[in-house]
N, C-alpha and C positions, 0 to 999 in steps of 0.2 A: 504493499500500500504505499501512498505519496508521504505519509507522515513519516514513514520509516526513513524513505528515502531521504526526506528533508533533514529529519534526526542526522541522517548519516553525513551528510554534506555538512551539515551544522560540525559534527565532530571533527570532521576531516579540514574544514577552516579551524578550529579551535588547536588542531594540532600544530597551528604555525608558532601556538604562544607556548613558549617552555611552561609557564606558570600553570598552564591547561593540568599537566601531568602532576604538576605538585596537590591542585586542587584535589584531583582524583584519587590521589591517596590519601590525601588528609581526608576525605569523604570514608574511605572504605576503613581506616584505622580509628579516627578520632571523632566522627560526627556521629556521637551516639544517640542522638535525639532522631536521625530518621532508622526508619523500619530497616531491619538486615536486608530483604532484598534489593532493596536500592543500594545500599552499601555494597552487598555485594557485587550487583551489576557494574557500579563504579571501579571495580578490582577489576572486574574482567573487562571493560575498554581498556584500562589502564594496560591489561596484560596483550590485548590487540596491538596496541602503541608500541609497547615494547619490542613485540615480535615484528612489527614494521618498521619502527625508526629506531628501534635503540642506539644504532651507533651515533645518532645526531642528537641524542638526550645531552645537555649540557653537565658538567662532571658534578657540579652541585645538585641538580636535581636527582642525579642518578643516585646519589649518595643519601642524601633524604630519603630515597625509596627503600633505600636497601635497608637505614638505619631503621625507619619507619615499620618495614614488615619484621626484621627481629625481636624490635620492640614490643608488638602485638601479636606475635604468634601465639600466646595464652590467650586471647581473646574469647571471653565467657561463650560467644557463641559458635558452635560448631560449623554451619555456615561461613560464618567469618572467617575463622582458623582453616577453613578449607580452602577459600579464595586467598587467603595470602600464601598459603604453601604452593598453589597454583602461581601464582607471580613468583615468588621466590624461583622454583623451576626454571620457570620462562625465562629470568633473568642469567640463571646458571648455565641454560642451554645455550645463551648467545654468545658462547665463548668465556663466560665470566667466572665460571670454577676457578680459570687460573688468577683471574685480577681481582677475587672476591676472596682473599685468604681465609680470613677470619670468618667464613660463613660455617664451614663443615665443623670448625673446632665449636662456635658458639652452639650451633644446634646441637652437637653431639654434649655440652655442657647444660643446655637446656632439659636433656633428658634427666638429669639429676633432680631438677625441680620437684619440691614438694607439693607444688600447685598441680593438679591433674590437669587444667587446661593446659598449661603452659609444654608438659611433657608431650600429651597426646599432639598438641600443635605442631611441635618440633618433630615429633616422630612422622606425622602425617608430611610434614615437607621433607624429612630426609626419604621416607619412602618413593615422593616422585622423584627425588633426585636419584634415586639409587635406579628407578624404573628410566629416566631418560639419560643417565649418562652412566651405565654399569661400565661399558669400557675403560672410559677416560677415567673412572675412579681407580681401577687397577692397572692404569700405567704409569711411567714415570715421571710424566708431566706433573703430575700433582704430590711427588714425593710418598706415593703409596700410603693415603689416607687409611684406606681399609686395616692396614695392620691394628689401628687403633680403635677401627668404624666395628670391625666385625665381633672382635671377642665383647666390645662393648653392648652392641646388639646381643650377643647371647646371654647378656646377664638379664635381660628384660625377659625372656622365655619363660621366667618364673613370676612376673609381675604380677600384683592382684585384681589389676583392670584386664579384661578380655580385649577390649579395644586394642591396648597397650601391647600384649601378648601376640595379637593378630598381626601389627603395624611391626614387630619386633621379626617375626618368622617370612613376614612378605619382603622384608628389606635383605635379610640373608639369603632367601630365595632369587634373587634376582642375580644372585654372582654362582649358581651352581652351574648352569649350562656352560658360561665362560670358563669354569674351573680356577677362577681366580685364587691367587697363591695365598693369599691368607686366608681364605676358606679351607684350601686343602690343607694348610697347617692345622685347623683347629676341627678337621672334619669329624672326628671322633665324640670330640664334647657335642657338637651340632646335633648329630644323629643319636645319643644319649637324650639332649634336652628333648627332641623329637619325641622319642619313644617315652619319655614324661609325660608328653601332653596329647600322648594318643587318644585318653579318653575324655579330654577336656568338654566341660558342659555347651560351651561356645560353639557355633556352627562354622563362623568365620574361622575360627582358630583350626578346629578339625581340618577344613577344606583346604587352608595352608599347610596344614601338616602334611595332607593328602600329595597335596602338589609336589611338596618338597620330596616327599619318597619316590614319586613317580621319574622327576628329573634327576635324583639320585643314582636309579635305575640305569638310567642313560649314562651317566657320568662317572659314578663310583659305585659301579655294582659289586666290585671286590670287598668294600666295606658292608655292605648289604648281606654277601652271601652267608657268614656266619648267622645272622638273625632270622635267614628268609622264611623259614617255617613260620615264627610269630608275625613277621610282616604280610604275609600271605592270610592268617587267620586274621590279622586285623582289616585287611583291605576285604576280605569276604564279610565282615562285620560292616565296616564302611560303605560298600556298594548298594546297602541296602539300608542306607541312612535315612532316617526320617527327612532331613533336609535334601531336596533335590539337588543342591548346587553341591553338598559333599558329595553325594553318592556319585554325580557326574565325574565330580575328579579321579575318585576311586576308581570308577570303571575305565578310566584312562590307563590305570595302572596293568590291566590285563593286555591292553594294546599295546604299551609298551616293552611289556614281559613277552609276549609273542616274538619280537623282535630278537630277543638276545638268546644266543646260543645254548644256555643253560635251561631255557624255558621246559623243554619237556621233562628233563630230571626233575627239577624242583615241583612243578605243577601236576605230574599224572595222577598223585595221591590224592591230589583236593580236587579233581575234577566232580569227583560226584557231588560236594558240596556246591562248586561254583557253576557247574551249567545249568541249573535251576534257578539260580540266582540272575543268570545274564538273560535267561530266558524270559523269567519274571518282569524283569527290567526292559523287556520289548513290548510289550502291552503300552497301548497309548495311554496317557495320562486324560482324567478328564477335561482338564484344562485345556490340552493337545484338541482335544475332540471339540469344546466349544470354539477353540481358535480355528480350527478347521470346517468349521460347519459342517460338523459329522452327521448332524441331522438334516439338511440340506441336502436332496438328492437331485435334484434337476437345478441346473443354473445355467445352463448352455447358452439362453437367450441373453444373459446378465453381458455387457461388454464390460472387458477387462479394464482396470484402471493403469496407469502407464507407468506406476512404480512395481506393478506386480512382474513387469518383464525385464529379465535380465539383460545386462548386457551380452551381447554373443562375441566370442573370438573368431575369427577367420582363422582356420589353419591354412597357410600359406600351401601351395602345390609342391610337394615332393616328387620326383619322378624315381617311380620303383622299375626295377628291371622287370621286363618281362614275366609274368607268372612267378615273382618271386614277390614274396609278402616282405614288409619293410620291418616286421617285429616291433610295432610300436601299439598295435592293438590290445596286446595281450595284459590281462590284469589290471583292468579298469578299477579305480579306487570305488569302494562302497560307496562313499558319501555320494559319487555323482549317479550311481544308479537308482539308489532309492528316492523317495519322492523328497529331494531337497529342493524345491522349488518355492518352499512355503516362506516368504519374507516375516510372516506374523509368528510363525513360530521361529524362536531362537535357532538359528540353524542348526545349532550342534545341541541335542540335547540326548537327555539319559538313554531313550530308544535306540537313536542311531549308534550313539558309543556303544549299547550293550550288543547290538547287531554288529557293529563292525570287530567286536573284540570277538564274538562268535565266529566269526567269517576269518578272521587270521588265524584264531586257535584251530579252526577245522583244516587251515592250511598247514599248521604244526603237526597235528595229531593224526589227520587223515580219518582213516577209520575206526581209530581208538576212541574216537570223540563218539561213536554212534551208541554203544552199548549204555551211556548216558543220557542219551537224549532220545533213542527210539521208544522207549515205556514214555515218556512226556508226550511226546509228537500225538501219539494215536487221540490221547485226552484232549490236546488241544485242539487237532485241525476238524473234531468233530463236536466241538463244543456248542450249545444253545446259545451262549452269550457270547455275541458277535466280536466284541472288542478281545477276548480271550482266541477265538476262531483265528480272526486278522492276525495275532501276534503268532498263531503256530503256521501262517502262511509265510509271514517273515522269516521265521526259524528256518523253515524248510528252502526258501530262498538263499538265506545267508550261509549254508553250510553245501551250497550246489557245488562251489567249485573243490572245496577242500575233500568232501565225502563223496563223491560223485561214485566212486567204485562201490562202495559199500553200499548207496542208494539204488544202485541199477536193481537188485531183486525186487525193489518195493515199487520201482516208477510205473509197471503195468497198472498198479493199482491205485496209485496217488494220482497221477499226470489226468486221469479221467475225473476223479475227484476235483482237482484243481479247476478243469475247465468247466465243471459243474459251477464252480465258485466265480466265474466270470458272469455267471448272472445272479448272484446274491442280489438279495433286496437293498442291502447297503453299498453305499457308493466306494466307501475306503476298502470293505472287503474285496468288490471288484477290481480297484486299482492296485491292489497289493497282488493280488494273484496274476494280473498282467505281468507284472514285475517277476515273480517268482516262477511262473512259466517261461520267459526270457532266459531265466538262469538254467533251464535245463532245455534250452533249444537243440543244443547239438545232441544230445540223445535222441529226441523227438525224431529228428531229421534223420537218424541213423538208421530208424526203424522202416518196417513197409509203409507208404504214405498213406494208405486207408486207416490205419493203426489209430495212428495219434496227430499226424502232419493235418491232415483234410480239417477231422473234427476242430483243432485247436486253432487252425486258419480262420476256418469260419466263425467262430466263437471270437475271435479276436478283431476279425473285421467288423463285426457287431458294435464291439465295444467301442472301434474307432467314431462310432457314431450314436455315441451313449450320450444320454442327456446331461450328464456331467463332465464339467470341464476336466476335473482331476482325473477321471477314469479314461476320457478319451486322450489324455496326455501320457496317461501309463502305459494305453492299449498301442498308441503311434511309435513311442520307445521301443516297445517289446516288439512291435511288427518289425520296426528296425533292425533290431536283433535276429528275429526269427530269416528275415531276408539275407542277411549275411552269411547266416549257417545254411540256409536251404539252395542258395543260388538256383539255379536253373530248375532244380524240383518244383519252382514255382509256376514253370512257363506254361502249364496246362491251366492253371486257375490265372493268367493273368487278366481275361477279361474281366471276370469277377471282382478281382483286386481292384483295378482301373475303377470300376465302376463306384466302388467303395469309396476309394481315395479323392476321387473327382466329384462325389456327392459331399463329400467332409469340406470340400472347398467353399461350398456355398451356404455351409452351416457353422464353421469355426468360428470363434472369436479371436481377436487378434493374437495373443500371445501362442495358441495351439497351431495357430495358421505355421508359424514359424517350425514346429517340429513337424509340421507335415510336409514341408518341404523338401524336410530331411530323411523321411520314409520314403518320397518319392525318388529323390536322387539316391537311396539305398537301393532301390528296386532296380533302378537304372543300372545301376554299377553291378547288381547281383546277376540279372536274366542278360545283359548285353544286345548284343545284337536280334535277339528275341524280341525285342521289343519293337523292330523296326518292322511292322506290317501294320498297311493302310487302317485297319479298322483301330488297333490301339494309338495310332497318332492321332486319330480324328477326336477319340476319346479326352485324351491327356493334353494337348497341345493348346484347343482353344482355351480352357482356364488357364493354363500359365500363362500364355500371353495376354490374357486380359489384366492379370493382376501387373504383368511387365508393362501394361501401358497406363493403368492406373498410377504406379507409381513414381514419386518425383526423385532426381537425379541425387538431391540431399538425403532421400530417405533410408534409414540403415537397414528399413526390413528387405533393400536389393540385395544385402550380403548374402542370405540364404536362399534367394530365389535365384541368383545368380549362381551360387554354388550347384545348387539342384539344374538349374539349366544346364551346365557345365557338365554334369554327369549324364544327362538325357541326350544332349548331342554327340556325346562319345560313343551312347549306345546304338543312338539313329542312325549314325552315320550320315548316308546319304538320303536319307528320310529327313534329315533336320532341314534340307536345303530350302523348300519353301519359307522356312523361317529366320534363315541365317542373316538376311540383308538387315533387318531393324536390329537385331539383336548384338550383329557385328558393330555395327554403326555406334549405337549405345556406350557399347565398352571403349572405344577408341574417346569417343566424348568424355566418359567419365577420368580415362587415363590423363587425356588433355586439360581438364578442367581442374584435375588436382595439381598436376606438375604446375599449370600456370599460378594456381594461389600459393605452391609450397613457394615460388618464385616470390611474389609479390609480398610474400611474410618474411622470406630471408633478406630483402632488401628494405622491407620498412616492418620490422616486429611490433613494434610499437602501434600500428595504426591497421595490421591485418590480424584475421586469426590464422593459428597453423591448419593446416588443412587435416581432413581424417584420411591417411592415407590408406586405410582399409579400403576404401571405395577402388582404390588404383589396384591395388593387392588383387582383390576381388575379381575385377574386369580382367586383369593379365589372366588370372587363371580360367575365366570363363573363354577367353580368346583361345588358351592352349586346349582346351575342349572344343571348340570348334576347329582348330587344326587339327587337333588327332582324330575326330569323328569325320570332317569334311573330306580330309585328305588332300590330293589334287583340287578339289572343288574349292577350296579355298582362296586360291591362286588369283581369281576375279577380284574378290575383296580385298587383297591386298594391295592389288593393282591400283585399286581405287582411292588408297587412304595412305597417311603418313606414317602408319605403324612403327615402318624401320626409324625414322626419325625419333619417334616417342620411346621407341625401345634402346636408342642407343643415350636419351637421358635417364631412363629406370635405372639402368645397368649400372650406373652412377651415382646411385641415390644413396644417402647416408643410411638409409634404414635397411637392415640386412633382410627382412622379409620382402621388402618391393625386390632386391636383386634377385633372391630366391626364385621368386616368380617369374623375373625377366629373364633368367637363364632358360627356365623350363620351356617359356614361350619360343624363346630364340631355337632350343632342340625342336619343338614339334614343327616350327615355321622351316627349320631347315630339312624337316625329312618331306613337308608337303609341298614346298614351293621354293626352292632353292635358288632358282635365278634372282628372287627378288633380294634373298638374305648375300648372296656373291659380292653386289658392288660394295657391300658394308664389311667384308671379313678384315681390310686393312685397318679399318677403325676398332672393329669389335675385338679381334684377337689379344690386342695388348690388356682389355678390362678382363678380359676372360683369366689370362695369366696371373693378374694383381688377385683375381678372387680366388685362386686356388689355396686358400687359406683355411687349413683345419679348424681354426678356433669356431667359425661360424659355419658349422658341419654342413648344414641342410643348403647353404649357399654353396660352399664349396662343390657338395655332390654335384647339384645340379648344373654348376658351370661345368665339370670336368665330362658329366654327361654330353652337354651341349658342345663340347670339344670332339669329343667321339663322333659323333653324329656328323660334325661339319667335315671332318678327316674323310667320312666314306663318301661325301658330296665332292670334296676338292680334289682326291685323287693326289697325283705328286705334285700339284701346285699347293698343296699345304707347305711344301719344303720349306720357303722362307719363314713360317711361323714356327717351326719345330722347336727351336732354339728357346722361343718364350714362353713355352710352356711344362716342357720335358722336365728338366731340372725340379720344377716343384713336384710334378706328377711323382719320380722317383722317391721324392723325399716323402710325400706322403705315405705313399705303398708301404715305406721303410720304418714307417712311425710304431713305436710301440702302443699298445693298447690305449685308442681312446674308448668313449663308451660302447660297450658292446655292440647291441644292434646296430648302430649307424654305423661302428666300425664295419661290422660285414658288410652292409652297403657300401661305403666307401672305398674297401679295398675291391670289392667287386667292380663297381665303376669303372675307379682308377684303374684296376687291369686291364679292362676293357678298352679304355681310351689309350693307354699307353701302346698295348696289342694293335688297335685301330692306327694309331699312329705310326706302327712299324709298319703296319700293310702297305701304308703309304708311301713311306718314305723310309723302308728298311735301311740304307745307309746312313740316315743320320740318326737313327734310333740304336741301331744294333752295335756300335762300340760302348754304350751303357748297360748291355744285357746282364752283364755279371752284378751289375749293381743291384737289379731287380727281380731275378728269375725267380729266384725261391720265393719271395711273399706273393710274386703273380702267380706262381703256380698252387700255392696254397688257397690262394683268393676264389681260385676259378675252377678249382676241383668239385667242390661242390655245387655249381649251379646246372639247372637242366639246358639238356642240350638247346639251344635258340640261335637265331640269328644272331645276335650279339656276341655269342660266345663264338660263333664259328668265325667271323671276321676276326675277333682276337686272336684266335688262334692261328688263324692263316698268317698273321703278321707275326706271332711269334715264331713259327716255321720258316718264314722269309729272313726273318732276322738270324735265327741259327745258321742258315744259308751263307748269309754274309760273315758273321763271326761266329762259327762253332765253338773256339774255344772259349768263350762267355758262360757256356753253358754245361764245362765238362764235370765242374767242381759239385754242381746241383743236380745232375742227369738223374738221380732216382726220384725229385720232384718232380722233371717232367715227365718222365715214365709214369706215375702215380696221377697226373694230371689229363695226359692222353688215356689213361685205361679211365678216366670219370665219363669218357665219352660212350653213350648208349648207341648211338646211330649215327655218326659222321658221314659227311655226303663223301661220294666215292673220291672225288679228288682230293679231299683232306686225308682220309684215309689214306691214299697213295703218299702223300707228305708225310704223315706219321711213320709209314712203313717206311721211308726211304730213311728218315733221322734215325730212327732206332737201327736198322740193318746197317747203317753206315757207322753207327759209334761200336756197335758188335765186331764190324770189320775191323774197325780203326783200330781196336785194344785185343783183339786176338781171342780165340775161343776160350783159352783156359781166364785170362782175365775177367771175361763176360762171367765166366763159370763164378767166380770169386765174385763177382759184382751184383749178381743177381740172388744169391744166396742171401743177401740183406733184405730182399724184397720180403715184405709181408706175403703169405701162402695164396690170399685171393687176389692182389697184384699180381704175384707170377703166374697163376693160372689165366687172368683175363689176357696178358700180354701174350702169352704162348697161344693162346685159342684165337686171337684177333689176329698177331702180327707174325706169328711164327717165330718170336725170339723166348 
């Protein structure tokens, strides 16, 4: 409202008067006649001024404020004490801990005050400082104040006031994760004091004790092991604490313990107590049900409020090898899967924590968990009270990953029951049944389709059209999971699936529409070219294009729609031709607009807003999808646009995700319409070379892949550019372990590109053979036969022809890589044959016998069967 804006301008104006801040501190600390909220507000305005303008405060003003704070930290009002504490920590975090040397000693001294208010106020301020500046407090910069502070805090664990005890533990807790030396020196005292407070009557104290033990489990498990039995007994009690905040902190203990190697040993004897407690914690509380409107069954005509819609993050395109999984999908976190969309519920609560703990414990104990669970499950799943039944279904979903083997015998009975629960009269039961069934999708798909897949799909599609928005959302997400597992098994039902998804378009409110796009995109990814049938295209494309036309260029809803269209274009291939023109043009416009806005912002950051580069990233990714789907047909679109100029700018963007998507598009355009890329190669190659930097692993992967595609098109003309990229590629392939999944992908892409470089320019690359042959062979031995592998191996054979000495020391690795081929093309097989026999003839029969003795039996067998060596 206007009054607020006017007051704000007035405040901004008042900030020009140094006295204004003196006035604010005066109202906060001395104007006792005013009511507390006004005094507190005055302090909060001062805090904001400190944040924004502190460096411009005159020294006298700054000193007056600091002095007033310390003199009044013991105000009789808890609100004023807290406000002064916030003000103190704000000044301290403005680099003032160094220049306010008396602050910490004075606060620590005030702790000794006989006056409760002073002690509590000083502790409150110290707790805030410990929270905000824990690293600085443990550094040499301040002469290590913790050596005095930590022993001091520990003395107050026994204080008669629960509020003070709670502050004291909270202060020390700030230093556990950072392993502050002063705390490590007093660790045994700390643990003893914590045990002494184990049964404190104050919930806040118990909560802080639990939090401390959870962190110690991560950082100093060695000190807890001697007491582990009693700690576990204690945590079993606390997880059932009457105060939910205490129970939640205690429940985190099981999550953390599951990550420790000792988990199995120390916990197996306690499962019989723990499992029922966790299961009991998985019920919705009464307050949850009120907040979730659990009694409202139909709400799908109520529009969403905007704050319900969480921001989406677009995942930039990563080029995967043909038929080669990237390995990033596995092990999705529990929190992401369960119904965590509710902002009204604190996102993390006892139910979710208990479920997550059961999930991780199932992964540790596997089927050994089941004897403790199965007796409970039956009673839960068939319970007349829906709240209990719902928790049973959640339990079943939570253990799906860890206990799958042991659950298999029960699934023929359980899956039909769950499918029945999909039509329960309670919406919250229907929605959890969707999620749990998605956790068993892999098994469902492994059975004959009529048994479970067909009934499950039929019911899930009905739930996609449910009258309840939460159920729609759960069903859409579950269906996307089912699509990923079932892939082409869904082809016979495509018509029916599309009818449902398209009908949902007209029915869904804003938030679920975004999830629906994802389900359609996943469907396209899963069935691929089977979607390219006139009747399917007729059903699917009109509503998508209608949405596409409704949305403005600035609308963030374009993200999921663009991602969805990218999958659809890739699947439909030539079937997308009638729709490609407007889609292509708009993507180019989005890239152009974003680049222009970025340029304006860089030149005049004070006048323009920074652009949201996600628009550009998503547009580049959809262009990749078009190029991949349309292949040669994309040529006419590229010819009539300035995409190559834009791409040149995007490839040099400061944001890694933009570069990552640019290189993916460059590779796809190289495959689809190289004549348009070729004139730019001289400018592009140096940029590709500088992006071969494994610090940005996905950028590096995509740049590597693009170089390989360019090689295949350029042929011998690649020669002038070999030196720009070769050294970096060789360096990357020899890197010791980068993160596992990405490393494998990087290694494979890298090896393929080196092979392709060698294929087109053997003379230039062969001299380096010895430097990369071993990691090259190990990277490519476990990928399936495909075009990329074929061109890479041709390259290696040609390089061996130029420099046979380069492979001698690592010849066994080459033999192993050759043996990984199932069915090489005849001329490639011939190349392998020549190299193997050439080597054998070179060293002579006797040496070859000795050499081949080192082969594992399987390798020996394959080489003799396929190549007669």
